[in-house]
mmCIF file of the N, C-alpha and C atoms, coordinates in Angstrom:
data_MODEL
# 
_entry.id   MODEL 
# 
loop_
_atom_site.group_PDB 
_atom_site.id 
_atom_site.type_symbol 
_atom_site.label_atom_id 
_atom_site.label_alt_id 
_atom_site.label_comp_id 
_atom_site.label_asym_id 
_atom_site.label_entity_id 
_atom_site.label_seq_id 
_atom_site.pdbx_PDB_ins_code 
_atom_site.Cartn_x 
_atom_site.Cartn_y 
_atom_site.Cartn_z 
_atom_site.occupancy 
_atom_site.B_iso_or_equiv 
_atom_site.pdbx_formal_charge 
_atom_site.auth_seq_id 
_atom_site.auth_comp_id 
_atom_site.auth_asym_id 
_atom_site.auth_atom_id 
_atom_site.pdbx_PDB_model_num 
ATOM 1   N N  . UNK A 1 1  ? 124.669 119.413 84.646 1.00 0.00 ? 1  UNK A N  1 
ATOM 2   C CA . UNK A 1 1  ? 123.300 119.921 84.673 1.00 0.00 ? 1  UNK A CA 1 
ATOM 3   C C  . UNK A 1 1  ? 122.489 119.387 83.504 1.00 0.00 ? 1  UNK A C  1 
ATOM 4   N N  . UNK A 1 2  ? 123.159 119.033 82.407 1.00 0.00 ? 2  UNK A N  1 
ATOM 5   C CA . UNK A 1 2  ? 122.424 118.556 81.240 1.00 0.00 ? 2  UNK A CA 1 
ATOM 6   C C  . UNK A 1 2  ? 121.619 117.303 81.561 1.00 0.00 ? 2  UNK A C  1 
ATOM 7   N N  . UNK A 1 3  ? 122.218 116.373 82.317 1.00 0.00 ? 3  UNK A N  1 
ATOM 8   C CA . UNK A 1 3  ? 121.485 115.179 82.708 1.00 0.00 ? 3  UNK A CA 1 
ATOM 9   C C  . UNK A 1 3  ? 120.272 115.539 83.543 1.00 0.00 ? 3  UNK A C  1 
ATOM 10  N N  . UNK A 1 4  ? 120.432 116.526 84.405 1.00 0.00 ? 4  UNK A N  1 
ATOM 11  C CA . UNK A 1 4  ? 119.329 116.985 85.224 1.00 0.00 ? 4  UNK A CA 1 
ATOM 12  C C  . UNK A 1 4  ? 118.223 117.573 84.356 1.00 0.00 ? 4  UNK A C  1 
ATOM 13  N N  . UNK A 1 5  ? 118.588 118.339 83.338 1.00 0.00 ? 5  UNK A N  1 
ATOM 14  C CA . UNK A 1 5  ? 117.612 118.914 82.415 1.00 0.00 ? 5  UNK A CA 1 
ATOM 15  C C  . UNK A 1 5  ? 116.850 117.797 81.708 1.00 0.00 ? 5  UNK A C  1 
ATOM 16  N N  . UNK A 1 6  ? 117.559 116.755 81.280 1.00 0.00 ? 6  UNK A N  1 
ATOM 17  C CA . UNK A 1 6  ? 116.919 115.614 80.635 1.00 0.00 ? 6  UNK A CA 1 
ATOM 18  C C  . UNK A 1 6  ? 115.945 114.936 81.594 1.00 0.00 ? 6  UNK A C  1 
ATOM 19  N N  . UNK A 1 7  ? 116.374 114.727 82.834 1.00 0.00 ? 7  UNK A N  1 
ATOM 20  C CA . UNK A 1 7  ? 115.512 114.076 83.820 1.00 0.00 ? 7  UNK A CA 1 
ATOM 21  C C  . UNK A 1 7  ? 114.258 114.894 84.089 1.00 0.00 ? 7  UNK A C  1 
ATOM 22  N N  . UNK A 1 8  ? 114.427 116.208 84.225 1.00 0.00 ? 8  UNK A N  1 
ATOM 23  C CA . UNK A 1 8  ? 113.272 117.074 84.448 1.00 0.00 ? 8  UNK A CA 1 
ATOM 24  C C  . UNK A 1 8  ? 112.325 117.049 83.246 1.00 0.00 ? 8  UNK A C  1 
ATOM 25  N N  . UNK A 1 9  ? 112.882 117.100 82.049 1.00 0.00 ? 9  UNK A N  1 
ATOM 26  C CA . UNK A 1 9  ? 112.060 117.063 80.840 1.00 0.00 ? 9  UNK A CA 1 
ATOM 27  C C  . UNK A 1 9  ? 111.291 115.745 80.769 1.00 0.00 ? 9  UNK A C  1 
ATOM 28  N N  . UNK A 1 10 ? 111.972 114.661 81.050 1.00 0.00 ? 10 UNK A N  1 
ATOM 29  C CA . UNK A 1 10 ? 111.340 113.344 80.999 1.00 0.00 ? 10 UNK A CA 1 
ATOM 30  C C  . UNK A 1 10 ? 110.207 113.243 82.019 1.00 0.00 ? 10 UNK A C  1 
ATOM 31  N N  . UNK A 1 11 ? 110.472 113.715 83.247 1.00 0.00 ? 11 UNK A N  1 
ATOM 32  C CA . UNK A 1 11 ? 109.438 113.677 84.288 1.00 0.00 ? 11 UNK A CA 1 
ATOM 33  C C  . UNK A 1 11 ? 108.251 114.548 83.897 1.00 0.00 ? 11 UNK A C  1 
ATOM 34  N N  . UNK A 1 12 ? 108.526 115.717 83.373 1.00 0.00 ? 12 UNK A N  1 
ATOM 35  C CA . UNK A 1 12 ? 107.481 116.652 82.952 1.00 0.00 ? 12 UNK A CA 1 
ATOM 36  C C  . UNK A 1 12 ? 106.594 116.033 81.867 1.00 0.00 ? 12 UNK A C  1 
ATOM 37  N N  . UNK A 1 13 ? 107.214 115.450 80.866 1.00 0.00 ? 13 UNK A N  1 
ATOM 38  C CA . UNK A 1 13 ? 106.477 114.830 79.764 1.00 0.00 ? 13 UNK A CA 1 
ATOM 39  C C  . UNK A 1 13 ? 105.705 113.606 80.249 1.00 0.00 ? 13 UNK A C  1 
ATOM 40  N N  . UNK A 1 14 ? 106.311 112.819 81.128 1.00 0.00 ? 14 UNK A N  1 
ATOM 41  C CA . UNK A 1 14 ? 105.610 111.651 81.685 1.00 0.00 ? 14 UNK A CA 1 
ATOM 42  C C  . UNK A 1 14 ? 104.345 112.077 82.423 1.00 0.00 ? 14 UNK A C  1 
ATOM 43  N N  . UNK A 1 15 ? 104.439 113.155 83.187 1.00 0.00 ? 15 UNK A N  1 
ATOM 44  C CA . UNK A 1 15 ? 103.260 113.656 83.898 1.00 0.00 ? 15 UNK A CA 1 
ATOM 45  C C  . UNK A 1 15 ? 102.182 114.121 82.930 1.00 0.00 ? 15 UNK A C  1 
ATOM 46  N N  . UNK A 1 16 ? 102.575 114.811 81.881 1.00 0.00 ? 16 UNK A N  1 
ATOM 47  C CA . UNK A 1 16 ? 101.604 115.270 80.878 1.00 0.00 ? 16 UNK A CA 1 
ATOM 48  C C  . UNK A 1 16 ? 100.903 114.069 80.243 1.00 0.00 ? 16 UNK A C  1 
ATOM 49  N N  . UNK A 1 17 ? 101.661 113.043 79.903 1.00 0.00 ? 17 UNK A N  1 
ATOM 50  C CA . UNK A 1 17 ? 101.074 111.853 79.288 1.00 0.00 ? 17 UNK A CA 1 
ATOM 51  C C  . UNK A 1 17 ? 100.151 111.120 80.258 1.00 0.00 ? 17 UNK A C  1 
ATOM 52  N N  . UNK A 1 18 ? 100.523 111.064 81.540 1.00 0.00 ? 18 UNK A N  1 
ATOM 53  C CA . UNK A 1 18 ? 99.660  110.427 82.537 1.00 0.00 ? 18 UNK A CA 1 
ATOM 54  C C  . UNK A 1 18 ? 98.363  111.214 82.703 1.00 0.00 ? 18 UNK A C  1 
ATOM 55  N N  . UNK A 1 19 ? 98.451  112.536 82.658 1.00 0.00 ? 19 UNK A N  1 
ATOM 56  C CA . UNK A 1 19 ? 97.255  113.378 82.765 1.00 0.00 ? 19 UNK A CA 1 
ATOM 57  C C  . UNK A 1 19 ? 96.312  113.091 81.604 1.00 0.00 ? 19 UNK A C  1 
ATOM 58  N N  . UNK A 1 20 ? 96.865  112.966 80.401 1.00 0.00 ? 20 UNK A N  1 
ATOM 59  C CA . UNK A 1 20 ? 96.042  112.711 79.216 1.00 0.00 ? 20 UNK A CA 1 
ATOM 60  C C  . UNK A 1 20 ? 95.312  111.380 79.296 1.00 0.00 ? 20 UNK A C  1 
ATOM 61  N N  . UNK A 1 21 ? 95.871  110.407 80.018 1.00 0.00 ? 21 UNK A N  1 
ATOM 62  C CA . UNK A 1 21 ? 95.291  109.072 80.098 1.00 0.00 ? 21 UNK A CA 1 
ATOM 63  C C  . UNK A 1 21 ? 94.385  108.871 81.311 1.00 0.00 ? 21 UNK A C  1 
ATOM 64  N N  . UNK A 1 22 ? 94.408  109.814 82.252 1.00 0.00 ? 22 UNK A N  1 
ATOM 65  C CA . UNK A 1 22 ? 93.675  109.655 83.504 1.00 0.00 ? 22 UNK A CA 1 
ATOM 66  C C  . UNK A 1 22 ? 92.291  110.283 83.419 1.00 0.00 ? 22 UNK A C  1 
ATOM 67  N N  . UNK A 1 23 ? 91.309  109.567 83.930 1.00 0.00 ? 23 UNK A N  1 
ATOM 68  C CA . UNK A 1 23 ? 89.938  110.062 83.937 1.00 0.00 ? 23 UNK A CA 1 
ATOM 69  C C  . UNK A 1 23 ? 89.448  110.358 85.350 1.00 0.00 ? 23 UNK A C  1 
ATOM 70  N N  . UNK A 1 24 ? 90.125  109.850 86.356 1.00 0.00 ? 24 UNK A N  1 
ATOM 71  C CA . UNK A 1 24 ? 89.734  110.058 87.749 1.00 0.00 ? 24 UNK A CA 1 
ATOM 72  C C  . UNK A 1 24 ? 90.032  111.505 88.156 1.00 0.00 ? 24 UNK A C  1 
ATOM 73  N N  . UNK A 1 25 ? 88.997  112.274 88.527 1.00 0.00 ? 25 UNK A N  1 
ATOM 74  C CA . UNK A 1 25 ? 89.192  113.691 88.866 1.00 0.00 ? 25 UNK A CA 1 
ATOM 75  C C  . UNK A 1 25 ? 90.183  113.926 90.011 1.00 0.00 ? 25 UNK A C  1 
ATOM 76  N N  . UNK A 1 26 ? 90.176  113.033 90.991 1.00 0.00 ? 26 UNK A N  1 
ATOM 77  C CA . UNK A 1 26 ? 91.100  113.190 92.117 1.00 0.00 ? 26 UNK A CA 1 
ATOM 78  C C  . UNK A 1 26 ? 92.544  112.984 91.678 1.00 0.00 ? 26 UNK A C  1 
ATOM 79  N N  . UNK A 1 27 ? 92.768  111.953 90.878 1.00 0.00 ? 27 UNK A N  1 
ATOM 80  C CA . UNK A 1 27 ? 94.113  111.700 90.366 1.00 0.00 ? 27 UNK A CA 1 
ATOM 81  C C  . UNK A 1 27 ? 94.546  112.814 89.426 1.00 0.00 ? 27 UNK A C  1 
ATOM 82  N N  . UNK A 1 28 ? 93.605  113.317 88.638 1.00 0.00 ? 28 UNK A N  1 
ATOM 83  C CA . UNK A 1 28 ? 93.923  114.419 87.725 1.00 0.00 ? 28 UNK A CA 1 
ATOM 84  C C  . UNK A 1 28 ? 94.408  115.647 88.484 1.00 0.00 ? 28 UNK A C  1 
ATOM 85  N N  . UNK A 1 29 ? 93.745  115.951 89.575 1.00 0.00 ? 29 UNK A N  1 
ATOM 86  C CA . UNK A 1 29 ? 94.141  117.112 90.363 1.00 0.00 ? 29 UNK A CA 1 
ATOM 87  C C  . UNK A 1 29 ? 95.548  116.932 90.920 1.00 0.00 ? 29 UNK A C  1 
ATOM 88  N N  . UNK A 1 30 ? 95.835  115.769 91.459 1.00 0.00 ? 30 UNK A N  1 
ATOM 89  C CA . UNK A 1 30 ? 97.152  115.484 92.020 1.00 0.00 ? 30 UNK A CA 1 
ATOM 90  C C  . UNK A 1 30 ? 98.218  115.549 90.931 1.00 0.00 ? 30 UNK A C  1 
ATOM 91  N N  . UNK A 1 31 ? 97.926  114.915 89.792 1.00 0.00 ? 31 UNK A N  1 
ATOM 92  C CA . UNK A 1 31 ? 98.887  114.921 88.686 1.00 0.00 ? 31 UNK A CA 1 
ATOM 93  C C  . UNK A 1 31 ? 99.118  116.331 88.150 1.00 0.00 ? 31 UNK A C  1 
ATOM 94  N N  . UNK A 1 32 ? 98.050  117.114 88.073 1.00 0.00 ? 32 UNK A N  1 
ATOM 95  C CA . UNK A 1 32 ? 98.198  118.473 87.558 1.00 0.00 ? 32 UNK A CA 1 
ATOM 96  C C  . UNK A 1 32 ? 99.022  119.336 88.509 1.00 0.00 ? 32 UNK A C  1 
ATOM 97  N N  . UNK A 1 33 ? 98.866  119.130 89.797 1.00 0.00 ? 33 UNK A N  1 
ATOM 98  C CA . UNK A 1 33 ? 99.681  119.860 90.767 1.00 0.00 ? 33 UNK A CA 1 
ATOM 99  C C  . UNK A 1 33 ? 101.155 119.482 90.623 1.00 0.00 ? 33 UNK A C  1 
ATOM 100 N N  . UNK A 1 34 ? 101.411 118.180 90.443 1.00 0.00 ? 34 UNK A N  1 
ATOM 101 C CA . UNK A 1 34 ? 102.793 117.722 90.240 1.00 0.00 ? 34 UNK A CA 1 
ATOM 102 C C  . UNK A 1 34 ? 103.352 118.274 88.933 1.00 0.00 ? 34 UNK A C  1 
ATOM 103 N N  . UNK A 1 35 ? 102.506 118.318 87.893 1.00 0.00 ? 35 UNK A N  1 
ATOM 104 C CA . UNK A 1 35 ? 102.948 118.845 86.604 1.00 0.00 ? 35 UNK A CA 1 
ATOM 105 C C  . UNK A 1 35 ? 103.339 120.309 86.725 1.00 0.00 ? 35 UNK A C  1 
ATOM 106 N N  . UNK A 1 36 ? 102.540 121.070 87.461 1.00 0.00 ? 36 UNK A N  1 
ATOM 107 C CA . UNK A 1 36 ? 102.839 122.493 87.640 1.00 0.00 ? 36 UNK A CA 1 
ATOM 108 C C  . UNK A 1 36 ? 104.173 122.679 88.364 1.00 0.00 ? 36 UNK A C  1 
ATOM 109 N N  . UNK A 1 37 ? 104.403 121.902 89.411 1.00 0.00 ? 37 UNK A N  1 
ATOM 110 C CA . UNK A 1 37 ? 105.677 121.983 90.137 1.00 0.00 ? 37 UNK A CA 1 
ATOM 111 C C  . UNK A 1 37 ? 106.842 121.612 89.226 1.00 0.00 ? 37 UNK A C  1 
ATOM 112 N N  . UNK A 1 38 ? 106.663 120.542 88.487 1.00 0.00 ? 38 UNK A N  1 
ATOM 113 C CA . UNK A 1 38 ? 107.711 120.075 87.582 1.00 0.00 ? 38 UNK A CA 1 
ATOM 114 C C  . UNK A 1 38 ? 107.963 121.101 86.479 1.00 0.00 ? 38 UNK A C  1 
ATOM 115 N N  . UNK A 1 39 ? 106.895 121.736 86.005 1.00 0.00 ? 39 UNK A N  1 
ATOM 116 C CA . UNK A 1 39 ? 107.029 122.753 84.969 1.00 0.00 ? 39 UNK A CA 1 
ATOM 117 C C  . UNK A 1 39 ? 107.953 123.871 85.441 1.00 0.00 ? 39 UNK A C  1 
ATOM 118 N N  . UNK A 1 40 ? 107.744 124.372 86.651 1.00 0.00 ? 40 UNK A N  1 
ATOM 119 C CA . UNK A 1 40 ? 108.559 125.474 87.150 1.00 0.00 ? 40 UNK A CA 1 
ATOM 120 C C  . UNK A 1 40 ? 109.991 125.039 87.407 1.00 0.00 ? 40 UNK A C  1 
ATOM 121 N N  . UNK A 1 41 ? 110.200 123.805 87.836 1.00 0.00 ? 41 UNK A N  1 
ATOM 122 C CA . UNK A 1 41 ? 111.558 123.292 87.985 1.00 0.00 ? 41 UNK A CA 1 
ATOM 123 C C  . UNK A 1 41 ? 112.242 123.227 86.626 1.00 0.00 ? 41 UNK A C  1 
ATOM 124 N N  . UNK A 1 42 ? 111.503 122.789 85.617 1.00 0.00 ? 42 UNK A N  1 
ATOM 125 C CA . UNK A 1 42 ? 112.055 122.702 84.269 1.00 0.00 ? 42 UNK A CA 1 
ATOM 126 C C  . UNK A 1 42 ? 112.385 124.103 83.739 1.00 0.00 ? 42 UNK A C  1 
ATOM 127 N N  . UNK A 1 43 ? 111.500 125.061 83.992 1.00 0.00 ? 43 UNK A N  1 
ATOM 128 C CA . UNK A 1 43 ? 111.738 126.447 83.563 1.00 0.00 ? 43 UNK A CA 1 
ATOM 129 C C  . UNK A 1 43 ? 113.017 126.980 84.207 1.00 0.00 ? 43 UNK A C  1 
ATOM 130 N N  . UNK A 1 44 ? 113.188 126.732 85.497 1.00 0.00 ? 44 UNK A N  1 
ATOM 131 C CA . UNK A 1 44 ? 114.409 127.170 86.194 1.00 0.00 ? 44 UNK A CA 1 
ATOM 132 C C  . UNK A 1 44 ? 115.649 126.537 85.566 1.00 0.00 ? 44 UNK A C  1 
ATOM 133 N N  . UNK A 1 45 ? 115.552 125.256 85.233 1.00 0.00 ? 45 UNK A N  1 
ATOM 134 C CA . UNK A 1 45 ? 116.690 124.554 84.625 1.00 0.00 ? 45 UNK A CA 1 
ATOM 135 C C  . UNK A 1 45 ? 116.998 125.117 83.242 1.00 0.00 ? 45 UNK A C  1 
ATOM 136 N N  . UNK A 1 46 ? 115.957 125.438 82.460 1.00 0.00 ? 46 UNK A N  1 
ATOM 137 C CA . UNK A 1 46 ? 116.176 126.045 81.146 1.00 0.00 ? 46 UNK A CA 1 
ATOM 138 C C  . UNK A 1 46 ? 116.910 127.371 81.289 1.00 0.00 ? 46 UNK A C  1 
ATOM 139 N N  . UNK A 1 47 ? 116.450 128.191 82.219 1.00 0.00 ? 47 UNK A N  1 
ATOM 140 C CA . UNK A 1 47 ? 117.084 129.491 82.440 1.00 0.00 ? 47 UNK A CA 1 
ATOM 141 C C  . UNK A 1 47 ? 118.528 129.325 82.898 1.00 0.00 ? 47 UNK A C  1 
ATOM 142 N N  . UNK A 1 48 ? 118.784 128.357 83.778 1.00 0.00 ? 48 UNK A N  1 
ATOM 143 C CA . UNK A 1 48 ? 120.136 128.108 84.273 1.00 0.00 ? 48 UNK A CA 1 
ATOM 144 C C  . UNK A 1 48 ? 121.071 127.694 83.141 1.00 0.00 ? 48 UNK A C  1 
ATOM 145 N N  . UNK A 1 49 ? 120.532 127.004 82.140 1.00 0.00 ? 49 UNK A N  1 
ATOM 146 C CA . UNK A 1 49 ? 121.324 126.557 80.995 1.00 0.00 ? 49 UNK A CA 1 
ATOM 147 C C  . UNK A 1 49 ? 121.403 127.620 79.904 1.00 0.00 ? 49 UNK A C  1 
ATOM 148 N N  . UNK A 1 50 ? 120.674 128.717 80.080 1.00 0.00 ? 50 UNK A N  1 
ATOM 149 C CA . UNK A 1 50 ? 120.679 129.782 79.083 1.00 0.00 ? 50 UNK A CA 1 
ATOM 150 C C  . UNK A 1 50 ? 119.836 129.468 77.863 1.00 0.00 ? 50 UNK A C  1 
ATOM 151 N N  . UNK A 1 51 ? 118.891 128.543 78.013 1.00 0.00 ? 51 UNK A N  1 
ATOM 152 C CA . UNK A 1 51 ? 118.012 128.168 76.901 1.00 0.00 ? 51 UNK A CA 1 
ATOM 153 C C  . UNK A 1 51 ? 116.799 129.092 76.935 1.00 0.00 ? 51 UNK A C  1 
ATOM 154 N N  . UNK A 1 52 ? 116.590 129.810 75.855 1.00 0.00 ? 52 UNK A N  1 
ATOM 155 C CA . UNK A 1 52 ? 115.484 130.757 75.796 1.00 0.00 ? 52 UNK A CA 1 
ATOM 156 C C  . UNK A 1 52 ? 114.221 130.079 75.280 1.00 0.00 ? 52 UNK A C  1 
ATOM 157 N N  . UNK A 1 53 ? 113.092 130.555 75.769 1.00 0.00 ? 53 UNK A N  1 
ATOM 158 C CA . UNK A 1 53 ? 111.788 130.052 75.349 1.00 0.00 ? 53 UNK A CA 1 
ATOM 159 C C  . UNK A 1 53 ? 110.820 131.219 75.338 1.00 0.00 ? 53 UNK A C  1 
ATOM 160 N N  . UNK A 1 54 ? 109.789 131.105 74.527 1.00 0.00 ? 54 UNK A N  1 
ATOM 161 C CA . UNK A 1 54 ? 108.831 132.201 74.353 1.00 0.00 ? 54 UNK A CA 1 
ATOM 162 C C  . UNK A 1 54 ? 107.728 132.198 75.409 1.00 0.00 ? 54 UNK A C  1 
ATOM 163 N N  . UNK A 1 55 ? 107.187 131.017 75.677 1.00 0.00 ? 55 UNK A N  1 
ATOM 164 C CA . UNK A 1 55 ? 106.068 130.899 76.601 1.00 0.00 ? 55 UNK A CA 1 
ATOM 165 C C  . UNK A 1 55 ? 106.003 129.461 77.116 1.00 0.00 ? 55 UNK A C  1 
ATOM 166 N N  . UNK A 1 56 ? 104.973 129.165 77.871 1.00 0.00 ? 56 UNK A N  1 
ATOM 167 C CA . UNK A 1 56 ? 104.823 127.830 78.464 1.00 0.00 ? 56 UNK A CA 1 
ATOM 168 C C  . UNK A 1 56 ? 104.739 126.744 77.392 1.00 0.00 ? 56 UNK A C  1 
ATOM 169 N N  . UNK A 1 57 ? 103.983 127.013 76.345 1.00 0.00 ? 57 UNK A N  1 
ATOM 170 C CA . UNK A 1 57 ? 103.834 126.037 75.267 1.00 0.00 ? 57 UNK A CA 1 
ATOM 171 C C  . UNK A 1 57 ? 105.177 125.744 74.607 1.00 0.00 ? 57 UNK A C  1 
ATOM 172 N N  . UNK A 1 58 ? 105.953 126.776 74.373 1.00 0.00 ? 58 UNK A N  1 
ATOM 173 C CA . UNK A 1 58 ? 107.274 126.605 73.763 1.00 0.00 ? 58 UNK A CA 1 
ATOM 174 C C  . UNK A 1 58 ? 108.182 125.793 74.690 1.00 0.00 ? 58 UNK A C  1 
ATOM 175 N N  . UNK A 1 59 ? 108.130 126.079 75.997 1.00 0.00 ? 59 UNK A N  1 
ATOM 176 C CA . UNK A 1 59 ? 108.927 125.326 76.966 1.00 0.00 ? 59 UNK A CA 1 
ATOM 177 C C  . UNK A 1 59 ? 108.521 123.847 76.960 1.00 0.00 ? 59 UNK A C  1 
ATOM 178 N N  . UNK A 1 60 ? 107.230 123.588 76.821 1.00 0.00 ? 60 UNK A N  1 
ATOM 179 C CA . UNK A 1 60 ? 106.751 122.204 76.769 1.00 0.00 ? 60 UNK A CA 1 
ATOM 180 C C  . UNK A 1 60 ? 107.257 121.497 75.520 1.00 0.00 ? 60 UNK A C  1 
ATOM 181 N N  . UNK A 1 61 ? 107.249 122.195 74.383 1.00 0.00 ? 61 UNK A N  1 
ATOM 182 C CA . UNK A 1 61 ? 107.782 121.598 73.151 1.00 0.00 ? 61 UNK A CA 1 
ATOM 183 C C  . UNK A 1 61 ? 109.275 121.303 73.296 1.00 0.00 ? 61 UNK A C  1 
ATOM 184 N N  . UNK A 1 62 ? 109.987 122.185 73.961 1.00 0.00 ? 62 UNK A N  1 
ATOM 185 C CA . UNK A 1 62 ? 111.414 121.955 74.220 1.00 0.00 ? 62 UNK A CA 1 
ATOM 186 C C  . UNK A 1 62 ? 111.578 120.711 75.100 1.00 0.00 ? 62 UNK A C  1 
ATOM 187 N N  . UNK A 1 63 ? 110.735 120.589 76.126 1.00 0.00 ? 63 UNK A N  1 
ATOM 188 C CA . UNK A 1 63 ? 110.796 119.417 77.007 1.00 0.00 ? 63 UNK A CA 1 
ATOM 189 C C  . UNK A 1 63 ? 110.582 118.128 76.218 1.00 0.00 ? 63 UNK A C  1 
ATOM 190 N N  . UNK A 1 64 ? 109.599 118.119 75.301 1.00 0.00 ? 64 UNK A N  1 
ATOM 191 C CA . UNK A 1 64 ? 109.361 116.938 74.462 1.00 0.00 ? 64 UNK A CA 1 
ATOM 192 C C  . UNK A 1 64 ? 110.600 116.599 73.642 1.00 0.00 ? 64 UNK A C  1 
ATOM 193 N N  . UNK A 1 65 ? 111.228 117.606 73.073 1.00 0.00 ? 65 UNK A N  1 
ATOM 194 C CA . UNK A 1 65 ? 112.414 117.365 72.239 1.00 0.00 ? 65 UNK A CA 1 
ATOM 195 C C  . UNK A 1 65 ? 113.581 116.861 73.071 1.00 0.00 ? 65 UNK A C  1 
ATOM 196 N N  . UNK A 1 66 ? 113.761 117.404 74.257 1.00 0.00 ? 66 UNK A N  1 
ATOM 197 C CA . UNK A 1 66 ? 114.839 116.946 75.132 1.00 0.00 ? 66 UNK A CA 1 
ATOM 198 C C  . UNK A 1 66 ? 114.567 115.514 75.574 1.00 0.00 ? 66 UNK A C  1 
ATOM 199 N N  . UNK A 1 67 ? 113.341 115.236 76.010 1.00 0.00 ? 67 UNK A N  1 
ATOM 200 C CA . UNK A 1 67 ? 112.977 113.900 76.490 1.00 0.00 ? 67 UNK A CA 1 
ATOM 201 C C  . UNK A 1 67 ? 113.128 112.848 75.398 1.00 0.00 ? 67 UNK A C  1 
ATOM 202 N N  . UNK A 1 68 ? 112.917 113.247 74.138 1.00 0.00 ? 68 UNK A N  1 
ATOM 203 C CA . UNK A 1 68 ? 113.042 112.309 73.016 1.00 0.00 ? 68 UNK A CA 1 
ATOM 204 C C  . UNK A 1 68 ? 114.458 112.259 72.452 1.00 0.00 ? 68 UNK A C  1 
ATOM 205 N N  . UNK A 1 69 ? 115.382 112.972 73.080 1.00 0.00 ? 69 UNK A N  1 
ATOM 206 C CA . UNK A 1 69 ? 116.776 112.950 72.650 1.00 0.00 ? 69 UNK A CA 1 
ATOM 207 C C  . UNK A 1 69 ? 117.057 113.752 71.410 1.00 0.00 ? 69 UNK A C  1 
ATOM 208 N N  . UNK A 1 70 ? 116.161 114.632 71.026 1.00 0.00 ? 70 UNK A N  1 
ATOM 209 C CA . UNK A 1 70 ? 116.348 115.454 69.834 1.00 0.00 ? 70 UNK A CA 1 
ATOM 210 C C  . UNK A 1 70 ? 117.225 116.669 70.107 1.00 0.00 ? 70 UNK A C  1 
ATOM 211 N N  . UNK A 1 71 ? 117.299 117.095 71.359 1.00 0.00 ? 71 UNK A N  1 
ATOM 212 C CA . UNK A 1 71 ? 118.149 118.236 71.731 1.00 0.00 ? 71 UNK A CA 1 
ATOM 213 C C  . UNK A 1 71 ? 119.188 117.808 72.725 1.00 0.00 ? 71 UNK A C  1 
# 
């Protein structure tokens, strides 16, 4: 499951970075919908691994650390 957690974190962070770089409103909406779906998948994976988080922002910081190989 750890590899899966890494993959989810990487996908989640990639979507966030793509959102930050996109100016097209239509693409932004699509990317944001994908980000929301990915966020909940990542949250489920964190819970399955017993990793605690305080809120969405904290979960996102955890995703950045996992994606960068820090955790």
